[in-house]
C-alpha atoms as an extended CHARMM CRD file, in Angstrom:
* protein
*
       260  EXT
         1         1  MET       CA              9.4930000000       23.7900000000       -0.6810000000  PROA      1               0.0000000000
         2         2  LEU       CA              9.4760000000       20.3290000000        1.3830000000  PROA      2               0.0000000000
         3         3  ALA       CA              8.6760000000       22.4940000000        4.8870000000  PROA      3               0.0000000000
         4         4  ALA       CA              5.7050000000       24.5310000000        3.3460000000  PROA      4               0.0000000000
         5         5  GLU       CA              4.4100000000       20.7660000000        2.1120000000  PROA      5               0.0000000000
         6         6  THR       CA              4.6650000000       19.1540000000        5.4080000000  PROA      6               0.0000000000
         7         7  VAL       CA              2.9950000000       21.9960000000        7.0200000000  PROA      7               0.0000000000
         8         8  LYS       CA              0.6790000000       21.9250000000        4.6850000000  PROA      8               0.0000000000
         9         9  PHE       CA              0.0700000000       18.1100000000        4.7970000000  PROA      9               0.0000000000
        10        10  PHE       CA             -0.1560000000       18.0010000000        8.9250000000  PROA      10              0.0000000000
        11        11  GLY       CA             -2.3130000000       20.9940000000        9.0910000000  PROA      11              0.0000000000
        12        12  LEU       CA             -4.5260000000       18.8290000000        7.1550000000  PROA      12              0.0000000000
        13        13  ARG       CA             -7.3900000000       17.2190000000        9.4660000000  PROA      13              0.0000000000
        14        14  SER       CA             -8.2460000000       14.7670000000        7.0130000000  PROA      14              0.0000000000
        15        15  THR       CA             -4.2260000000       13.2610000000        7.0820000000  PROA      15              0.0000000000
        16        16  TRP       CA             -4.7410000000       12.6900000000       10.9570000000  PROA      16              0.0000000000
        17        17  VAL       CA             -7.7630000000       10.7090000000       10.3170000000  PROA      17              0.0000000000
        18        18  LEU       CA             -7.0680000000        8.7540000000        6.9790000000  PROA      18              0.0000000000
        19        19  LEU       CA             -3.1380000000        8.2090000000        9.1100000000  PROA      19              0.0000000000
        20        20  VAL       CA             -5.4740000000        6.7450000000       12.4840000000  PROA      20              0.0000000000
        21        21  VAL       CA             -7.7290000000        4.6350000000        9.9720000000  PROA      21              0.0000000000
        22        22  THR       CA             -4.6580000000        3.0920000000        8.8760000000  PROA      22              0.0000000000
        23        23  ALA       CA             -3.3610000000        2.3350000000       11.9500000000  PROA      23              0.0000000000
        24        24  VAL       CA             -6.2940000000        0.8490000000       13.0120000000  PROA      24              0.0000000000
        25        25  LEU       CA             -6.5090000000       -1.1950000000        9.9870000000  PROA      25              0.0000000000
        26        26  MET       CA             -2.7870000000       -2.4500000000        9.9600000000  PROA      26              0.0000000000
        27        27  VAL       CA             -2.9980000000       -3.3990000000       13.6980000000  PROA      27              0.0000000000
        28        28  GLY       CA             -6.8910000000       -4.6280000000       13.9270000000  PROA      28              0.0000000000
        29        29  PHE       CA             -6.2550000000       -6.9510000000       11.0760000000  PROA      29              0.0000000000
        30        30  ALA       CA             -2.9750000000       -8.5980000000       12.6430000000  PROA      30              0.0000000000
        31        31  ALA       CA             -4.6180000000       -9.3170000000       15.8630000000  PROA      31              0.0000000000
        32        32  LEU       CA             -7.6660000000      -10.6100000000       14.0010000000  PROA      32              0.0000000000
        33        33  SER       CA             -5.8500000000      -12.7250000000       11.5190000000  PROA      33              0.0000000000
        34        34  ALA       CA             -3.5560000000      -14.4770000000       14.2540000000  PROA      34              0.0000000000
        35        35  TRP       CA             -6.7820000000      -15.0240000000       16.2740000000  PROA      35              0.0000000000
        36        36  GLY       CA             -8.0280000000      -16.4160000000       13.5320000000  PROA      36              0.0000000000
        37        37  ILE       CA             -5.5800000000      -18.4470000000       12.3110000000  PROA      37              0.0000000000
        38        38  ALA       CA             -4.6850000000      -19.5060000000       16.4520000000  PROA      38              0.0000000000
        39        39  SER       CA             -7.8700000000      -20.5310000000       16.7730000000  PROA      39              0.0000000000
        40        40  PHE       CA             -8.0800000000      -22.5240000000       13.5660000000  PROA      40              0.0000000000
        41        41  ALA       CA             -4.8310000000      -24.6180000000       14.2860000000  PROA      41              0.0000000000
        42        42  GLN       CA             -6.2420000000      -25.5760000000       17.6140000000  PROA      42              0.0000000000
        43        43  ASP       CA             -9.3260000000      -26.5120000000       16.6400000000  PROA      43              0.0000000000
        44        44  GLY       CA             -8.0910000000      -28.2890000000       13.3890000000  PROA      44              0.0000000000
        45        45  PRO       CA             -8.0770000000      -32.2870000000       13.0290000000  PROA      45              0.0000000000
        46        46  SER       CA             -4.4110000000      -31.7280000000       13.1180000000  PROA      46              0.0000000000
        47        47  GLY       CA             -3.3080000000      -28.1120000000       14.4090000000  PROA      47              0.0000000000
        48        48  GLY       CA              0.9530000000      -27.9210000000       13.7160000000  PROA      48              0.0000000000
        49        49  PRO       CA              1.8310000000      -25.6280000000       11.1010000000  PROA      49              0.0000000000
        50        50  GLY       CA              1.2970000000      -26.9810000000        8.0980000000  PROA      50              0.0000000000
        51        51  GLY       CA             -0.3100000000      -30.2440000000        9.0330000000  PROA      51              0.0000000000
        52        52  PRO       CA             -3.8470000000      -30.3000000000        7.7960000000  PROA      52              0.0000000000
        53        53  GLY       CA             -5.4180000000      -28.4420000000       10.5090000000  PROA      53              0.0000000000
        54        54  GLY       CA             -2.7750000000      -25.3550000000       10.5480000000  PROA      54              0.0000000000
        55        55  PRO       CA             -2.6150000000      -22.8260000000        8.3800000000  PROA      55              0.0000000000
        56        56  PRO       CA             -1.9880000000      -23.1270000000        4.3160000000  PROA      56              0.0000000000
        57        57  GLY       CA              2.0290000000      -22.1970000000        3.3980000000  PROA      57              0.0000000000
        58        58  GLY       CA              2.7280000000      -23.5010000000        6.9020000000  PROA      58              0.0000000000
        59        59  SER       CA              5.1790000000      -20.8530000000        8.8610000000  PROA      59              0.0000000000
        60        60  ASP       CA              5.6100000000      -18.7940000000        5.7220000000  PROA      60              0.0000000000
        61        61  PHE       CA              1.8980000000      -17.9360000000        6.0490000000  PROA      61              0.0000000000
        62        62  VAL       CA              2.0050000000      -16.7260000000        9.3790000000  PROA      62              0.0000000000
        63        63  HSD       CA              4.8250000000      -14.7520000000        8.8260000000  PROA      63              0.0000000000
        64        64  THR       CA              2.4650000000      -12.5740000000        6.9220000000  PROA      64              0.0000000000
        65        65  VAL       CA             -0.1140000000      -11.7270000000        9.8000000000  PROA      65              0.0000000000
        66        66  PRO       CA              1.5910000000       -8.6180000000       10.5480000000  PROA      66              0.0000000000
        67        67  SER       CA              0.7140000000       -7.0890000000        6.8520000000  PROA      67              0.0000000000
        68        68  SER       CA             -2.7510000000       -8.6800000000        6.8210000000  PROA      68              0.0000000000
        69        69  GLY       CA             -4.8280000000       -4.9770000000        6.5570000000  PROA      69              0.0000000000
        70        70  LEU       CA             -2.1240000000       -3.5670000000        3.6340000000  PROA      70              0.0000000000
        71        71  SER       CA             -4.6930000000       -4.1040000000        1.1700000000  PROA      71              0.0000000000
        72        72  LEU       CA             -6.5640000000       -1.6460000000        3.0350000000  PROA      72              0.0000000000
        73        73  ALA       CA             -4.8910000000        0.5370000000        4.3780000000  PROA      73              0.0000000000
        74        74  ILE       CA             -3.2840000000        0.7020000000        1.0450000000  PROA      74              0.0000000000
        75        75  LEU       CA             -6.2900000000        2.5170000000       -0.3000000000  PROA      75              0.0000000000
        76        76  VAL       CA             -6.7460000000        4.3180000000        2.5070000000  PROA      76              0.0000000000
        77        77  LEU       CA             -3.3240000000        5.6900000000        1.8650000000  PROA      77              0.0000000000
        78        78  GLY       CA             -3.6830000000        5.9430000000       -1.6240000000  PROA      78              0.0000000000
        79        79  ALA       CA             -6.9550000000        8.2460000000       -1.3890000000  PROA      79              0.0000000000
        80        80  MET       CA             -4.5640000000       10.0760000000        1.2910000000  PROA      80              0.0000000000
        81        81  GLY       CA             -2.7010000000       10.7940000000       -1.5890000000  PROA      81              0.0000000000
        82        82  ALA       CA             -5.0940000000       12.2670000000       -4.2960000000  PROA      82              0.0000000000
        83        83  MET       CA             -6.5840000000       14.3670000000       -1.4760000000  PROA      83              0.0000000000
        84        84  ALA       CA             -3.5530000000       16.1550000000       -1.0430000000  PROA      84              0.0000000000
        85        85  ILE       CA             -3.5520000000       17.6330000000       -4.5580000000  PROA      85              0.0000000000
        86        86  SER       CA             -6.8300000000       17.2450000000       -5.9240000000  PROA      86              0.0000000000
        87        87  GLY       CA             -8.1150000000       18.9270000000       -2.5350000000  PROA      87              0.0000000000
        88        88  GLU       CA             -6.3150000000       21.9060000000       -3.6920000000  PROA      88              0.0000000000
        89        89  PHE       CA             -7.8810000000       22.2550000000       -7.1350000000  PROA      89              0.0000000000
        90        90  GLY       CA            -11.5050000000       22.0050000000       -5.0970000000  PROA      90              0.0000000000
        91        91  ASN       CA            -10.8010000000       25.2290000000       -2.8230000000  PROA      91              0.0000000000
        92        92  ARG       CA             -8.4040000000       26.6960000000       -5.3720000000  PROA      92              0.0000000000
        93        93  SER       CA             -5.5590000000       27.3770000000       -3.0120000000  PROA      93              0.0000000000
        94        94  ILE       CA             -3.6780000000       25.3400000000       -5.5920000000  PROA      94              0.0000000000
        95        95  ALA       CA             -3.6430000000       29.0680000000       -7.5350000000  PROA      95              0.0000000000
        96        96  ALA       CA             -1.9490000000       30.6600000000       -4.5390000000  PROA      96              0.0000000000
        97        97  THR       CA              0.6760000000       27.6790000000       -4.7260000000  PROA      97              0.0000000000
        98        98  MET       CA              1.7600000000       27.9980000000       -7.7650000000  PROA      98              0.0000000000
        99        99  THR       CA              1.8410000000       31.9330000000       -7.9810000000  PROA      99              0.0000000000
       100       100  ALA       CA              4.4100000000       30.9300000000       -5.2840000000  PROA      100             0.0000000000
       101       101  VAL       CA              5.9710000000       28.4100000000       -7.2510000000  PROA      101             0.0000000000
       102       102  PRO       CA              5.9100000000       29.3200000000      -11.1470000000  PROA      102             0.0000000000
       103       103  ALA       CA              7.9400000000       26.4280000000      -11.8520000000  PROA      103             0.0000000000
       104       104  ARG       CA              4.8170000000       24.1320000000      -10.3440000000  PROA      104             0.0000000000
       105       105  TRP       CA              6.6570000000       20.9910000000      -10.8940000000  PROA      105             0.0000000000
       106       106  PRO       CA              8.4890000000       21.6250000000       -7.4360000000  PROA      106             0.0000000000
       107       107  VAL       CA              5.2510000000       21.2720000000       -5.8970000000  PROA      107             0.0000000000
       108       108  LEU       CA              4.3220000000       17.7180000000       -6.8920000000  PROA      108             0.0000000000
       109       109  ILE       CA              7.9850000000       16.5330000000       -6.3320000000  PROA      109             0.0000000000
       110       110  ALA       CA              7.5510000000       17.8620000000       -2.4980000000  PROA      110             0.0000000000
       111       111  LYS       CA              4.2100000000       16.0100000000       -2.1420000000  PROA      111             0.0000000000
       112       112  ALA       CA              5.7610000000       12.6850000000       -3.9250000000  PROA      112             0.0000000000
       113       113  ILE       CA              8.4490000000       12.7910000000       -0.8990000000  PROA      113             0.0000000000
       114       114  VAL       CA              6.5640000000       14.1070000000        1.8050000000  PROA      114             0.0000000000
       115       115  LEU       CA              4.0840000000       11.4130000000        1.2580000000  PROA      115             0.0000000000
       116       116  THR       CA              6.5260000000        8.8470000000        0.3410000000  PROA      116             0.0000000000
       117       117  VAL       CA              8.5390000000        9.4250000000        4.1870000000  PROA      117             0.0000000000
       118       118  VAL       CA              4.9660000000        9.2530000000        5.5180000000  PROA      118             0.0000000000
       119       119  THR       CA              3.6140000000        6.4830000000        4.4610000000  PROA      119             0.0000000000
       120       120  TRP       CA              6.8140000000        4.4140000000        5.0140000000  PROA      120             0.0000000000
       121       121  VAL       CA              6.9070000000        5.3690000000        8.6450000000  PROA      121             0.0000000000
       122       122  VAL       CA              3.4580000000        4.6540000000        9.3470000000  PROA      122             0.0000000000
       123       123  ILE       CA              3.3300000000        1.4150000000        7.5310000000  PROA      123             0.0000000000
       124       124  THR       CA              6.7950000000        0.1440000000        9.1990000000  PROA      124             0.0000000000
       125       125  VAL       CA              5.6600000000        1.6590000000       12.3500000000  PROA      125             0.0000000000
       126       126  CYS       CA              1.9050000000       -0.7480000000       12.3800000000  PROA      126             0.0000000000
       127       127  GLU       CA              3.3370000000       -3.5630000000       10.9450000000  PROA      127             0.0000000000
       128       128  LEU       CA              6.2350000000       -3.4250000000       13.9590000000  PROA      128             0.0000000000
       129       129  LEU       CA              2.9550000000       -3.1730000000       16.0500000000  PROA      129             0.0000000000
       130       130  GLY       CA              0.7470000000       -5.8710000000       14.6390000000  PROA      130             0.0000000000
       131       131  TYR       CA              3.5640000000       -8.1930000000       15.5560000000  PROA      131             0.0000000000
       132       132  VAL       CA              3.7800000000       -7.2620000000       18.8330000000  PROA      132             0.0000000000
       133       133  VAL       CA              0.4490000000       -7.5790000000       18.9320000000  PROA      133             0.0000000000
       134       134  ALA       CA             -0.2260000000      -10.8830000000       16.8580000000  PROA      134             0.0000000000
       135       135  GLN       CA              2.3200000000      -12.9540000000       19.1730000000  PROA      135             0.0000000000
       136       136  PRO       CA              0.9700000000      -13.7000000000       22.6030000000  PROA      136             0.0000000000
       137       137  LEU       CA             -2.2090000000      -14.5470000000       20.0370000000  PROA      137             0.0000000000
       138       138  LEU       CA             -0.4490000000      -16.9990000000       17.9920000000  PROA      138             0.0000000000
       139       139  ARG       CA              1.3830000000      -18.2190000000       21.0150000000  PROA      139             0.0000000000
       140       140  PRO       CA             -1.2570000000      -20.8520000000       22.4600000000  PROA      140             0.0000000000
       141       141  ALA       CA             -1.2440000000      -22.4640000000       19.0150000000  PROA      141             0.0000000000
       142       142  GLY       CA              2.5580000000      -22.4870000000       19.0650000000  PROA      142             0.0000000000
       143       143  LEU       CA              2.7540000000      -20.2030000000       15.7020000000  PROA      143             0.0000000000
       144       144  ASP       CA              4.5720000000      -17.1110000000       17.4500000000  PROA      144             0.0000000000
       145       145  PHE       CA              7.6380000000      -16.8530000000       15.7140000000  PROA      145             0.0000000000
       146       146  ALA       CA             10.9270000000      -14.6740000000       15.9860000000  PROA      146             0.0000000000
       147       147  PHE       CA             11.2460000000      -10.8820000000       14.4090000000  PROA      147             0.0000000000
       148       148  ASP       CA             14.3600000000      -12.7240000000       12.2960000000  PROA      148             0.0000000000
       149       149  ALA       CA             12.5410000000      -15.5020000000       11.1180000000  PROA      149             0.0000000000
       150       150  ARG       CA             12.4140000000      -15.9490000000        7.2870000000  PROA      150             0.0000000000
       151       151  LEU       CA             11.4830000000      -12.8920000000        5.1340000000  PROA      151             0.0000000000
       152       152  VAL       CA             10.1910000000      -11.0360000000        8.4510000000  PROA      152             0.0000000000
       153       153  PRO       CA             11.9120000000       -8.4680000000        8.6990000000  PROA      153             0.0000000000
       154       154  GLN       CA             11.6550000000       -8.0370000000        4.4130000000  PROA      154             0.0000000000
       155       155  ILE       CA              8.0490000000       -8.3900000000        4.6640000000  PROA      155             0.0000000000
       156       156  MET       CA              7.6340000000       -5.3090000000        7.6610000000  PROA      156             0.0000000000
       157       157  PHE       CA             10.5370000000       -3.1930000000        6.0920000000  PROA      157             0.0000000000
       158       158  LEU       CA              9.5070000000       -3.5950000000        2.6750000000  PROA      158             0.0000000000
       159       159  SER       CA              5.4770000000       -3.1900000000        3.1200000000  PROA      159             0.0000000000
       160       160  GLY       CA              6.0050000000        0.3680000000        3.2370000000  PROA      160             0.0000000000
       161       161  LEU       CA              7.6390000000        0.9410000000        0.1740000000  PROA      161             0.0000000000
       162       162  TYR       CA              4.9740000000       -0.9240000000       -1.7940000000  PROA      162             0.0000000000
       163       163  ALA       CA              2.2050000000        1.3530000000        0.4160000000  PROA      163             0.0000000000
       164       164  ALA       CA              4.0180000000        4.8020000000       -0.3440000000  PROA      164             0.0000000000
       165       165  ALA       CA              4.2910000000        4.2720000000       -3.9470000000  PROA      165             0.0000000000
       166       166  ILE       CA              0.4470000000        3.2620000000       -4.0780000000  PROA      166             0.0000000000
       167       167  ALA       CA             -0.0650000000        6.5740000000       -2.4920000000  PROA      167             0.0000000000
       168       168  VAL       CA              2.0500000000        8.4730000000       -4.6870000000  PROA      168             0.0000000000
       169       169  MET       CA             -0.1740000000        6.7310000000       -7.9320000000  PROA      169             0.0000000000
       170       170  GLY       CA             -3.0980000000        9.0540000000       -5.6350000000  PROA      170             0.0000000000
       171       171  LEU       CA             -0.9540000000       11.8990000000       -5.6880000000  PROA      171             0.0000000000
       172       172  GLY       CA             -0.1000000000       11.2680000000       -9.4210000000  PROA      172             0.0000000000
       173       173  LEU       CA             -4.2300000000       10.3730000000      -10.0430000000  PROA      173             0.0000000000
       174       174  GLY       CA             -5.0200000000       13.4320000000       -8.2890000000  PROA      174             0.0000000000
       175       175  ALA       CA             -3.0780000000       15.7390000000      -10.1730000000  PROA      175             0.0000000000
       176       176  LEU       CA             -4.3130000000       13.9000000000      -13.4590000000  PROA      176             0.0000000000
       177       177  ILE       CA             -7.9130000000       13.9870000000      -12.8290000000  PROA      177             0.0000000000
       178       178  ARG       CA             -8.5830000000       16.6790000000      -10.2580000000  PROA      178             0.0000000000
       179       179  ASN       CA            -11.4520000000       15.0550000000       -8.4880000000  PROA      179             0.0000000000
       180       180  THR       CA            -10.8190000000       12.8260000000       -5.3210000000  PROA      180             0.0000000000
       181       181  ALA       CA            -13.7630000000       11.1050000000       -6.0600000000  PROA      181             0.0000000000
       182       182  ALA       CA            -12.9100000000        9.8560000000       -9.2060000000  PROA      182             0.0000000000
       183       183  ALA       CA             -9.1420000000        9.9650000000       -8.3210000000  PROA      183             0.0000000000
       184       184  ILE       CA            -10.2280000000        7.1970000000       -6.3820000000  PROA      184             0.0000000000
       185       185  VAL       CA            -11.9960000000        5.1070000000       -8.2110000000  PROA      185             0.0000000000
       186       186  VAL       CA             -9.3400000000        4.6180000000      -10.9440000000  PROA      186             0.0000000000
       187       187  LEU       CA             -6.7640000000        3.6860000000       -8.0510000000  PROA      187             0.0000000000
       188       188  VAL       CA             -9.2670000000        1.2680000000       -6.6500000000  PROA      188             0.0000000000
       189       189  ALA       CA             -9.7300000000       -0.0790000000      -10.3140000000  PROA      189             0.0000000000
       190       190  ILE       CA             -6.3610000000       -0.4860000000      -11.0270000000  PROA      190             0.0000000000
       191       191  LEU       CA             -5.6210000000       -2.2950000000       -7.4320000000  PROA      191             0.0000000000
       192       192  LEU       CA             -9.3070000000       -3.9930000000       -6.8460000000  PROA      192             0.0000000000
       193       193  VAL       CA            -10.9050000000       -4.1400000000      -10.1860000000  PROA      193             0.0000000000
       194       194  PHE       CA             -8.4200000000       -5.2250000000      -12.9490000000  PROA      194             0.0000000000
       195       195  PRO       CA             -6.8420000000       -7.6900000000      -11.0290000000  PROA      195             0.0000000000
       196       196  ILE       CA            -10.2920000000       -9.7240000000      -10.7570000000  PROA      196             0.0000000000
       197       197  LEU       CA            -10.7570000000       -8.9480000000      -14.4500000000  PROA      197             0.0000000000
       198       198  VAL       CA             -7.6310000000      -10.4010000000      -15.1800000000  PROA      198             0.0000000000
       199       199  ALA       CA             -7.4070000000      -13.4110000000      -13.2010000000  PROA      199             0.0000000000
       200       200  ILE       CA            -11.0950000000      -14.6770000000      -14.9080000000  PROA      200             0.0000000000
       201       201  PHE       CA             -9.3020000000      -15.5730000000      -18.6580000000  PROA      201             0.0000000000
       202       202  GLN       CA             -5.7250000000      -17.9080000000      -18.5390000000  PROA      202             0.0000000000
       203       203  GLN       CA             -4.5530000000      -17.0220000000      -21.7570000000  PROA      203             0.0000000000
       204       204  GLU       CA             -0.8680000000      -16.3860000000      -21.9640000000  PROA      204             0.0000000000
       205       205  TRP       CA             -0.5350000000      -12.8080000000      -23.2640000000  PROA      205             0.0000000000
       206       206  VAL       CA             -3.8260000000      -12.0960000000      -19.9970000000  PROA      206             0.0000000000
       207       207  GLN       CA             -1.1350000000      -13.6000000000      -17.5840000000  PROA      207             0.0000000000
       208       208  TRP       CA              1.8340000000      -11.1140000000      -18.9140000000  PROA      208             0.0000000000
       209       209  VAL       CA             -0.5550000000       -8.1220000000      -18.1510000000  PROA      209             0.0000000000
       210       210  SER       CA             -1.5540000000       -9.3160000000      -14.6180000000  PROA      210             0.0000000000
       211       211  ALA       CA              1.7300000000       -9.2790000000      -14.1840000000  PROA      211             0.0000000000
       212       212  PHE       CA              2.3490000000       -5.7220000000      -14.2640000000  PROA      212             0.0000000000
       213       213  LEU       CA             -0.9090000000       -4.9000000000      -12.1540000000  PROA      213             0.0000000000
       214       214  PRO       CA              0.7510000000       -3.3010000000       -8.9560000000  PROA      214             0.0000000000
       215       215  SER       CA             -1.3160000000       -6.1540000000       -6.8630000000  PROA      215             0.0000000000
       216       216  THR       CA              0.4020000000       -9.5160000000       -8.8190000000  PROA      216             0.0000000000
       217       217  ALA       CA              3.4970000000       -7.7270000000       -8.2270000000  PROA      217             0.0000000000
       218       218  GLN       CA              3.0100000000       -6.8470000000       -4.2160000000  PROA      218             0.0000000000
       219       219  SER       CA              2.4530000000      -10.6430000000       -4.0450000000  PROA      219             0.0000000000
       220       220  VAL       CA              5.6840000000      -11.3710000000       -5.4310000000  PROA      220             0.0000000000
       221       221  THR       CA              7.8940000000       -9.6030000000       -3.5760000000  PROA      221             0.0000000000
       222       222  LEU       CA              6.0380000000       -9.2720000000       -0.3450000000  PROA      222             0.0000000000
       223       223  ASP       CA              3.5950000000      -12.4530000000       -0.3500000000  PROA      223             0.0000000000
       224       224  PRO       CA              5.8900000000      -15.7040000000        0.4980000000  PROA      224             0.0000000000
       225       225  THR       CA              3.2240000000      -18.2250000000       -0.3860000000  PROA      225             0.0000000000
       226       226  ALA       CA              2.6710000000      -17.0440000000       -3.8530000000  PROA      226             0.0000000000
       227       227  SER       CA              3.3920000000      -18.6020000000       -6.6410000000  PROA      227             0.0000000000
       228       228  PRO       CA              6.0080000000      -17.5230000000       -8.9980000000  PROA      228             0.0000000000
       229       229  GLY       CA              4.8440000000      -15.2290000000      -11.6600000000  PROA      229             0.0000000000
       230       230  LYS       CA              5.5040000000      -13.9990000000      -15.1660000000  PROA      230             0.0000000000
       231       231  LEU       CA              7.9860000000      -11.4420000000      -13.2550000000  PROA      231             0.0000000000
       232       232  ASP       CA             11.0310000000      -12.3770000000      -10.4770000000  PROA      232             0.0000000000
       233       233  VAL       CA             11.3710000000       -9.9020000000       -8.0010000000  PROA      233             0.0000000000
       234       234  GLY       CA             13.0620000000       -7.3250000000       -9.2620000000  PROA      234             0.0000000000
       235       235  GLY       CA             10.7190000000       -7.0110000000      -12.5980000000  PROA      235             0.0000000000
       236       236  SER       CA              8.0900000000       -6.8970000000       -9.8970000000  PROA      236             0.0000000000
       237       237  TRP       CA              9.6790000000       -3.8220000000       -7.9900000000  PROA      237             0.0000000000
       238       238  ALA       CA             10.1770000000       -2.3460000000      -10.8980000000  PROA      238             0.0000000000
       239       239  VAL       CA              6.4290000000       -2.5590000000      -11.7980000000  PROA      239             0.0000000000
       240       240  ILE       CA              5.7550000000       -1.2200000000       -7.9490000000  PROA      240             0.0000000000
       241       241  ALA       CA              8.3350000000        1.8360000000       -8.9430000000  PROA      241             0.0000000000
       242       242  GLY       CA              6.8910000000        2.6670000000      -12.5830000000  PROA      242             0.0000000000
       243       243  TRP       CA              3.4980000000        3.2090000000      -11.5870000000  PROA      243             0.0000000000
       244       244  PRO       CA              3.8280000000        6.4350000000       -9.4230000000  PROA      244             0.0000000000
       245       245  VAL       CA              6.5520000000        7.1300000000      -11.6020000000  PROA      245             0.0000000000
       246       246  VAL       CA              4.4770000000        7.0170000000      -14.8180000000  PROA      246             0.0000000000
       247       247  LEU       CA              1.4100000000        8.5580000000      -13.3740000000  PROA      247             0.0000000000
       248       248  LEU       CA              3.1890000000       11.6150000000      -11.3320000000  PROA      248             0.0000000000
       249       249  GLY       CA              5.1220000000       12.4350000000      -14.3110000000  PROA      249             0.0000000000
       250       250  ALA       CA              1.8110000000       12.2800000000      -15.9850000000  PROA      250             0.0000000000
       251       251  GLY       CA              0.5310000000       14.8840000000      -13.3450000000  PROA      251             0.0000000000
       252       252  ILE       CA              3.1190000000       16.5920000000      -13.5090000000  PROA      252             0.0000000000
       253       253  ALA       CA              3.0600000000       17.5080000000      -17.4360000000  PROA      253             0.0000000000
       254       254  LEU       CA             -0.4290000000       18.4510000000      -17.0890000000  PROA      254             0.0000000000
       255       255  VAL       CA             -0.2990000000       20.6420000000      -14.4590000000  PROA      255             0.0000000000
       256       256  GLN       CA              2.3470000000       22.3310000000      -16.5840000000  PROA      256             0.0000000000
       257       257  SER       CA              0.0780000000       22.5170000000      -19.3640000000  PROA      257             0.0000000000
       258       258  ARG       CA             -2.7610000000       23.2490000000      -18.4270000000  PROA      258             0.0000000000
       259       259  ASP       CA             -4.4610000000       26.5440000000      -16.7070000000  PROA      259             0.0000000000
       260       260  ILE       CA             -4.9850000000       26.0310000000      -12.7290000000  PROA      260             0.0000000000
């Protein structure tokens, strides 16, 4: 099953296009952020890290440069996850797949595994490339940093897990809605619209709701300059893992119970 889904996944032209777009966003934004931070630090009234002219949060802020494009890249990967299943519903090829696998649920599990592995590898490689590209741009301002600097390895290798969770969320939504555009709209609402809405209100219960959004959990786990949230790092990772599990589980349940 895994081999078949891997071949199917990489056999789509859209997969390669979206992976290339992801790489361009990640590496491009890392270079752009590094250039912007270095220029600001050099031109500011006090150009050292953490100084009035330096980046906010000092060196911790600079450590997030390789993942500057992550917030856009996850939208691309989430769309890729949705297309991995909704496209099959659209062209009716899902009927042949489910005929070959009457149990149905192994198909979605195999797709989720392929998405998770590919997404983690792509994001991790892009983070490493972003780090390499950013260092020469940061060096003139004295802001370059070692690979083993505080939180740098964790950010680089764990960002891929967050991106994989978003890709599987897209897969779950695609299975639930069976329409690529609608699944992407819902995913964008969860990742971008809901955080803006809850940020408008300061009530205690609203802040607790915000803590269970993927974007809030990501800032707690992967942003060293973020303020402490309602949940600790462990709880935030549980939120990140819970979203794809719930959506994929709901997608599997509907695929099992509805006609193809």
